[in-house]
C-alpha positions in Angstrom: -46.1 105.8 4.6 -43.7 103.1 6.1 -42.6 104.2 9.6 -40.5 102.7 12.3 -39.5 103.5 15.7 -35.8 103.6 16.3 -34.5 103.1 19.7 -31.2 105.1 20.5 -29.4 104.7 23.6 -28.4 108.2 24.8 -24.7 108.0 25.8 -24.9 111.4 27.8 -27.8 110.7 29.8 -28.0 107.0 29.8 -31.8 106.9 28.8 -33.4 105.5 25.7 -34.9 108.1 23.3 -37.4 107.4 20.7 -37.4 108.8 17.3 -39.6 108.2 14.0 -37.8 107.9 10.7 -38.8 106.3 7.3 -38.2 102.6 7.2 -36.2 103.0 3.7 -33.8 105.3 5.1 -32.7 102.9 7.9 -29.1 101.1 7.2 -30.8 97.8 8.4 -33.6 98.0 5.6 -31.2 98.9 3.0 -29.1 96.0 3.9 -32.2 93.6 3.9 -32.8 94.8 0.4 -29.4 94.9 -0.9 -28.4 91.5 0.3 -31.5 89.9 -0.8 -31.6 86.7 1.2 -35.0 87.9 2.3 -37.2 88.0 -0.7 -39.3 91.3 -1.9 -42.6 89.6 -0.9 -41.2 88.8 2.6 -39.8 92.3 3.0 -43.1 93.8 1.8 -45.0 91.9 4.4 -42.4 92.7 7.1 -42.6 96.2 6.1 -46.4 96.3 6.6 -46.1 94.6 10.2 -43.6 97.2 11.1 -45.9 100.0 9.8 -48.8 98.5 12.0 -46.3 98.5 14.9 -46.6 94.8 15.2 -42.7 95.1 15.0 -40.2 97.6 15.8 -37.0 97.8 13.8 -33.9 98.5 16.3 -30.7 100.4 15.5 -28.6 100.9 18.5 -25.1 102.1 18.3 -23.6 104.5 21.0 -20.1 104.8 19.1 -19.5 108.3 17.4 -19.1 108.4 13.6 -15.5 107.6 12.5 -13.3 110.6 11.4 -12.0 109.6 8.1 -8.4 110.6 6.9 -7.9 112.3 3.6 -6.6 108.9 2.1 -9.8 107.2 3.3 -12.0 109.9 2.0 -10.3 109.6 -1.3 -11.0 105.9 -1.3 -14.6 106.2 -0.3 -14.4 103.7 2.8 -12.9 102.8 6.0 -11.5 99.2 6.6 -11.7 97.9 10.2 -11.0 94.8 11.9 -13.6 93.4 14.7 -12.9 90.3 16.3 -15.0 87.6 14.9 -16.5 86.7 18.0 -18.7 90.0 17.7 -21.3 90.7 15.2 -21.1 93.6 12.9 -24.3 95.0 12.0 -25.3 97.5 8.8 -25.7 100.3 11.3 -22.5 99.9 13.4 -19.8 102.4 13.6 -16.1 101.2 13.9 -14.1 101.8 17.4 -10.8 103.6 16.9 -8.8 100.5 17.9 -10.6 98.5 15.2 -9.7 101.0 12.7 -6.1 101.1 14.0 -5.5 97.3 13.7 -3.7 96.7 10.4 -3.1 93.0 10.1 -4.5 89.6 11.1 -2.4 86.8 12.7 -4.2 83.2 12.9 -3.0 79.6 13.3 -4.4 76.3 12.5 -3.6 72.5 12.4 -3.9 70.2 9.2 -7.5 70.2 7.9 -8.7 72.9 10.3 -10.7 76.0 9.3 -10.0 79.2 10.5 -11.6 82.6 10.0 -10.2 85.7 8.6 -12.7 88.6 9.2 -12.6 92.3 8.1 -15.5 94.8 7.5 -15.9 98.1 5.6 -17.5 101.4 6.5 -18.5 103.1 3.2 -18.3 106.7 3.0 -20.0 106.6 -0.4 -21.8 104.0 -2.5 -19.1 101.5 -3.5 -19.8 98.9 -6.6 -18.5 95.5 -7.6 -16.1 95.3 -4.8 -13.9 92.4 -5.3 -11.9 90.3 -2.6 -8.6 89.2 -4.0 -6.5 86.5 -2.0 -2.7 86.9 -2.9 -0.3 84.0 -3.0 0.5 82.7 0.7 4.1 81.3 1.1 6.0 80.3 4.0 9.7 80.8 4.8 10.6 77.8 2.7 8.6 78.7 -0.4 5.8 76.3 0.3 2.3 77.6 -0.7 -1.3 77.4 0.4 -3.4 76.6 -2.6 -6.2 79.1 -3.8 -8.7 76.6 -2.7 -7.8 76.7 0.8 -9.8 80.1 0.8 -13.5 80.6 0.8 -14.7 84.2 0.7 -18.2 84.9 2.1 -20.1 88.1 1.6 -22.0 88.6 5.2 -25.6 88.8 4.4 -28.4 90.6 6.9 -31.4 88.5 7.9 -34.2 89.8 10.0 -34.2 88.0 13.2 -37.5 88.6 15.4 -37.0 88.8 19.2 -40.2 89.6 20.8 -41.4 92.7 18.9 -37.9 94.0 17.8 -36.5 93.1 14.4 -32.8 92.3 14.7 -30.3 91.0 12.5 -28.6 87.4 12.0 -25.6 87.3 9.8 -25.6 84.6 7.1 -22.5 83.9 5.1 -22.7 83.2 1.3 -19.7 82.4 -0.8 -18.7 85.5 -3.1 -15.6 86.7 -4.6 -17.1 90.2 -5.1 -19.8 92.4 -3.5 -22.0 94.2 -6.3 -23.2 97.1 -4.1 -22.3 98.6 -0.6 -24.2 101.6 0.0 -23.1 104.7 2.0 -22.7 104.0 5.8 -24.3 100.6 5.4 -21.6 98.5 7.2 -20.4 95.4 5.2 -18.4 92.3 6.6 -16.4 89.8 4.8 -15.8 86.3 6.2 -13.1 84.3 4.9 -12.8 80.7 5.9 -9.1 79.2 5.5 -9.1 75.5 5.3 -5.4 74.2 6.0 -4.7 71.4 3.5 -4.1 68.0 5.1 -0.7 67.9 3.3 0.2 71.3 4.1 3.9 72.1 5.3 4.8 73.5 8.7 5.7 77.2 8.8 4.1 80.6 8.8 2.6 81.6 5.6 2.3 85.4 4.7 0.2 87.0 2.1 -2.5 89.6 1.9 -6.2 90.0 1.4 -7.1 93.1 -0.7 -10.6 94.9 -1.0 -10.7 96.5 -4.4 -14.0 98.3 -5.2 -14.4 99.6 -9.0 -13.1 103.0 -9.6 -11.5 103.3 -6.1 -8.1 102.8 -4.6 -7.8 99.2 -3.2 -6.7 98.3 0.3 -4.5 95.3 1.6 -4.5 93.7 4.8 -1.3 91.7 5.6 -2.2 88.3 7.0 -0.1 85.5 8.5 -1.1 82.1 9.0 1.1 79.5 11.0 0.4 76.0 10.3 1.0 73.4 12.7 2.1 69.8 11.2 -0.3 67.7 12.9 -4.2 66.9 12.8 -6.5 67.2 15.8 -8.1 64.0 17.2 -11.8 63.5 16.6 -13.2 62.5 19.9 -15.4 59.4 19.8 -19.2 59.8 20.2 -19.2 58.4 23.7 -16.8 61.1 24.6 -18.4 64.2 23.1 -21.2 64.9 20.7 -22.4 68.1 19.1 -25.9 67.6 17.7 -28.2 70.5 16.5 -31.7 70.2 17.5 -34.8 70.7 15.0 -32.5 68.9 12.3 -32.9 66.1 9.6 -35.6 67.3 7.3 -36.2 65.0 4.3 -37.6 68.4 2.7 -34.1 69.3 1.8 -30.7 67.6 0.4 -29.8 65.4 3.5 -26.3 64.6 2.0 -25.4 68.3 1.6 -27.0 68.9 5.1 -24.8 66.4 6.7 -21.9 67.5 4.7 -22.3 70.9 5.6 -22.8 70.2 9.6 -19.8 67.8 9.2 -17.6 70.8 8.0 -18.9 73.0 11.0 -17.9 70.5 13.5 -21.2 68.6 14.1 -21.2 64.7 14.7 -24.7 64.1 14.7 -28.3 65.5 15.0 -31.6 65.6 17.1 -34.2 64.6 14.6 -37.4 62.5 14.2 -36.5 58.8 13.6 -39.9 57.1 14.1 -40.4 56.6 10.4 -38.2 53.7 10.0 -37.9 53.8 6.0 -36.9 57.2 6.4 -34.8 56.7 9.4 -32.9 53.9 7.6 -32.0 56.0 4.6 -31.1 58.9 7.0 -28.5 56.6 8.9 -27.1 55.3 5.5 -26.3 58.9 4.2 -25.0 59.8 7.4 -22.6 56.9 7.4 -21.7 58.0 3.8 -20.9 61.4 4.8 -18.8 60.2 7.8 -20.9 61.6 10.6 -19.8 59.5 13.7 -22.8 60.3 15.9 -24.2 60.3 18.4 -27.8 60.9 17.1 -30.9 61.6 19.2 -34.5 60.5 18.3 -36.9 63.3 19.3 -40.2 61.6 18.1 -41.3 60.0 21.4 -40.2 63.3 23.3 -42.5 64.7 26.1 -42.7 68.5 26.8 -44.1 70.3 29.8 -45.8 73.6 30.2 -46.9 75.3 33.5 -49.5 72.8 34.0 -50.0 69.0 34.2 -53.0 69.4 31.8 -51.0 70.8 29.1 -47.9 68.6 29.4 -47.9 66.9 25.9 -46.1 64.3 23.9 -46.7 61.8 21.2 -49.8 60.5 22.7 -51.7 63.3 23.8 -51.8 65.9 27.0 -52.2 65.5 30.6 -53.8 62.3 31.4 -54.0 61.0 27.7 -50.2 61.3 27.7 -49.6 59.9 31.2 -51.6 56.7 31.4 -51.2 52.9 31.1 -52.2 52.8 27.5 -49.8 55.4 26.4 -46.8 53.9 28.4 -47.7 50.4 26.6 -47.3 52.2 23.3 -44.3 54.0 24.1 -42.7 50.5 25.2 -43.7 49.2 21.9 -42.3 52.1 19.9 -39.2 52.1 21.5 -38.9 48.4 20.9 -39.6 48.8 17.1 -37.1 51.5 16.6 -34.5 49.8 18.7 -34.8 46.4 16.8 -34.9 48.3 13.7 -31.8 50.3 14.5 -29.9 46.9 15.6 -31.0 45.2 12.6 -30.0 48.0 10.1 -26.8 49.0 12.3 -27.4 52.5 12.8 -25.1 54.8 14.1 -24.9 55.6 17.9 -28.3 57.1 19.1 -30.3 57.9 22.1 -34.1 58.4 22.7 -35.0 61.9 24.2 -37.9 61.2 26.4 -38.8 64.4 28.3 -37.7 68.1 29.0 -39.0 70.9 30.5 -41.7 69.1 32.5 -43.3 71.0 35.4 -42.9 74.4 37.0 -44.1 74.1 40.5 -44.3 77.9 41.3 -46.8 78.3 38.5 -48.6 75.0 38.5 -49.1 74.3 42.1 -47.8 71.2 44.2 -50.3 68.6 43.1 -49.9 69.6 39.3 -46.3 69.5 39.7 -46.2 66.1 41.4 -48.4 64.3 39.0 -46.2 65.9 36.2 -43.1 64.2 37.8 -44.9 61.3 38.4 -45.9 60.7 34.9 -42.5 61.5 33.7 -41.0 58.8 35.7 -43.5 56.3 34.5 -42.5 57.5 31.1 -39.0 56.7 31.7 -39.9 53.3 33.2 -41.9 52.1 30.2 -39.1 53.0 27.9 -36.6 51.0 30.2 -38.3 47.8 29.3 -36.7 47.8 26.0 -33.2 46.2 26.2 -30.5 48.1 24.6 -32.5 51.3 24.4 -30.1 54.5 25.4 -32.7 56.9 27.2 -31.9 60.6 28.0 -34.1 63.4 29.6 -33.3 67.1 30.0 -34.5 69.4 32.6 -35.2 73.2 33.2 -35.6 73.1 36.9 -32.9 72.4 39.4 -35.2 70.5 41.5 -36.4 68.2 38.4 -32.9 67.6 37.8 -31.9 66.8 41.4 -35.0 64.3 41.6 -34.5 62.4 38.3 -30.9 62.4 37.2 -29.9 59.1 39.4 -32.9 57.2 38.1 -32.0 53.8 36.9 -34.3 54.3 34.1 -32.3 57.2 32.5 -28.8 56.5 30.8 -28.0 60.4 30.1 -29.5 63.6 31.2 -29.1 67.4 30.5 -30.0 70.7 32.1 -30.9 74.2 30.8 -29.5 76.5 33.3 -26.4 77.3 35.0 -23.9 74.8 36.7 -24.9 73.9 40.2 -23.6 71.3 42.6 -26.0 68.6 42.1 -25.5 68.7 38.2 -21.7 68.6 38.8 -22.2 65.6 41.2 -24.5 64.0 38.5 -22.5 64.4 35.5 -19.2 62.6 37.3 -21.5 59.5 37.6 -23.6 59.6 34.2 -23.2 61.1 30.8 -24.6 64.7 30.7 -25.8 67.1 27.9 -26.1 70.8 27.8 -29.3 72.1 26.2 -28.8 75.8 25.7 -25.8 78.1 25.6 -26.7 81.8 25.6 -23.3 83.6 26.2 -20.3 83.4 23.8 -21.0 80.7 21.4 -17.3 79.3 21.1 -16.4 79.3 24.8 -19.7 77.5 25.7 -19.5 74.8 22.8 -15.6 74.1 23.5 -13.6 75.0 26.5 -16.8 75.0 28.8 -17.6 71.4 27.5 -14.2 70.1 28.3 -13.8 71.9 31.7 -17.2 69.9 33.0 -16.6 66.7 30.9 -19.9 67.1 29.1 -20.8 64.1 26.8 -23.2 66.2 24.3 -24.5 69.6 23.5 -27.5 70.4 21.2 -26.8 73.7 19.6 -30.1 75.5 18.8 -31.3 74.9 16.2 -30.4 73.9 12.6 -32.7 75.8 10.2 -33.4 79.4 9.7 -37.2 80.2 9.3 -39.0 83.2 8.3 -38.6 86.0 10.8 -36.6 83.5 13.1 -32.9 84.1 13.0 -31.9 81.6 15.6 -31.1 79.0 13.3 -27.7 77.9 12.3 -28.2 77.9 8.6 -30.3 79.0 5.5 -31.5 76.8 2.7 -31.0 78.6 -0.4 -33.7 77.3 -2.6 -32.4 78.8 -5.9 -28.7 77.6 -5.4 -29.7 74.4 -3.8 -27.1 74.9 -0.8 -27.0 75.5 2.7 -25.6 78.8 4.1 -24.3 78.8 7.5 -24.6 81.8 10.0 -22.0 83.6 11.7 -22.7 81.9 15.0 -22.5 78.4 13.4 -18.8 79.3 12.3 -18.2 80.4 15.9 -19.5 77.2 17.3 -17.0 75.4 14.9 -14.2 77.4 16.6 -15.4 76.1 20.0 -15.5 72.5 18.6 -11.7 72.8 17.7 -10.9 74.2 21.2 -12.5 71.2 22.5 -10.3 68.9 20.2 -7.1 70.8 21.0 -7.9 69.9 24.7 -8.8 66.3 23.8 -5.7 65.9 21.9 -3.5 67.0 24.2 -5.0 65.2 26.7 -4.9 61.9 24.8 -1.0 62.6 24.0 -0.3 63.4 27.8 -1.8 59.8 28.5 0.2 58.2 25.7 3.5 59.8 26.8 2.9 59.1 30.4 2.3 55.4 29.6 6.0 55.4 27.9 7.4 57.2 31.2 7.8 60.5 29.6 7.6 63.8 31.9 4.7 65.7 30.6 4.0 67.9 33.9 4.4 71.1 31.9 1.8 70.1 29.4 -0.5 69.2 32.3 0.0 72.2 34.1 -0.9 74.3 30.8 -4.1 72.6 30.2 -5.2 72.8 33.8 -4.3 76.6 34.1 -6.5 77.0 31.0 -9.5 75.0 31.9 -9.4 76.9 35.5 -9.6 80.0 33.8 -13.1 78.9 32.0 -16.1 80.5 33.7 -18.7 78.7 35.9 -21.5 80.4 34.2 -22.3 80.0 30.7 -25.5 81.7 30.4 -24.3 85.2 31.5 -21.1 87.1 31.1 -18.5 86.7 33.9 -16.9 89.8 35.0 -13.0 89.7 34.4 -13.2 87.1 31.7 -11.9 88.4 28.4 -13.5 86.1 25.7 -11.1 87.5 22.9 -8.2 85.7 25.0 -9.5 82.1 23.9 -6.8 82.3 20.7 -4.2 82.7 23.2 -5.3 79.6 25.2 -5.7 77.5 22.2 -2.1 78.8 20.8 -0.4 77.7 24.2 -2.3 74.2 23.7 -1.1 73.8 20.2 2.4 74.5 21.2 2.2 71.8 23.8 0.8 69.4 21.4 3.9 70.2 19.0 6.2 69.5 21.7 4.6 66.4 22.9 4.5 64.9 19.2 
């Protein structure tokens, strides 16, 4: 008999209590089965592992069950609106303020995507639930086309974190939802893309949830359209390049098209197979990705000891030796000469990351690792025109290496600290991981510190690994992005609003115009962005970012 352990946080006594329950009765498992993105064989395998207590399924929600009105009981469901920056899981219960919110107001520029998100708390089983988009007209009678609205069913995908099974939300296009089981919460995510030729104004309409045989419910929606297109920062200004990407197992053109729609400009991938790499770059050009790209094929990564630090040529002494350095020089030369000949898009060589932990390895092991890395950089530096980058996990690593003449760019996985701030003012710097609030980290934070690149983790969803950005649907032959990827796109747009306003300010000042008001608005907003990106900053409200963006949008309109 399949059993799980469900952890429930007790609100009254602030302790964790443990209960046993049938796996099939949990809301999470019901969602996995109904949504079907994890196939039957995978679910059966996961169920066995849960039964053997290799994994535990967690359902934690301290909110009380909602009290339905007579009208809601008759309808069989409660609609609620949670800010799209926060996940909704199958076992969640809506808050009073989420149920009280009755409308949605958004804004966007030409060509920009913007989400409309709502959720359903079903009081009974609901079948064939249609999502109906009304006409959207502005005050002058202009319309947004039906093609502007992409309706997505939010699907639950198992995400293993240590021994706990969590949930990643995957978006799949659908105009109706076949089944929503009682008390298994379902979200609908609608992406609105403003047409390039849309007219300025406030467009009003409704989004209607209509289950078969039940009363429908409509949410009034307003979409304010700004009559300009955001500027795309060039690759030397900013790059968004997801790591673990570019597999030829999939349809590369679809992959590139999908990531471009989600704000990405390049990828971190393996470019050592030159025939594949040339094809890869041609497809990227065709789709219109500007770069930068990053070659990960010569990358060297460390663990706690010198002996286990590994790269393309071996481990420890085998990786860090004259023969390997010579091979590296030749490999970099071959790739660089081929890239020049075939007119690749802008790219970097990613040489090392996470090399050495002095507390675990001891001073001599750490010294040898650092010296090996420096020799590695020097060997690659012998190739004229090669653009070289290394990233670091330790402050002392970054401090010792960022200013080496052998490196063109550097990055860090950690909180901002003085030496990093100093270095990034003199040399291009990348962010490696962003842990807290994907939107703020990939947009306003990037602009505040003038980062030149970020590597969103990671492109593909794997079995039991929900940390990826999109899922490859083998049957439909399409990529399904996760909610996190859509939030990152919002961050990219935050950056573009900042960048567009900054560029317009420069142009206006060159013409002698007074733009001090716009400068003040931009500075005030960036000054409010937290210093830390890996942990929550007390007092900073992430839901205020739309207000920040609206102020920028209005300043852009004034200057244009």
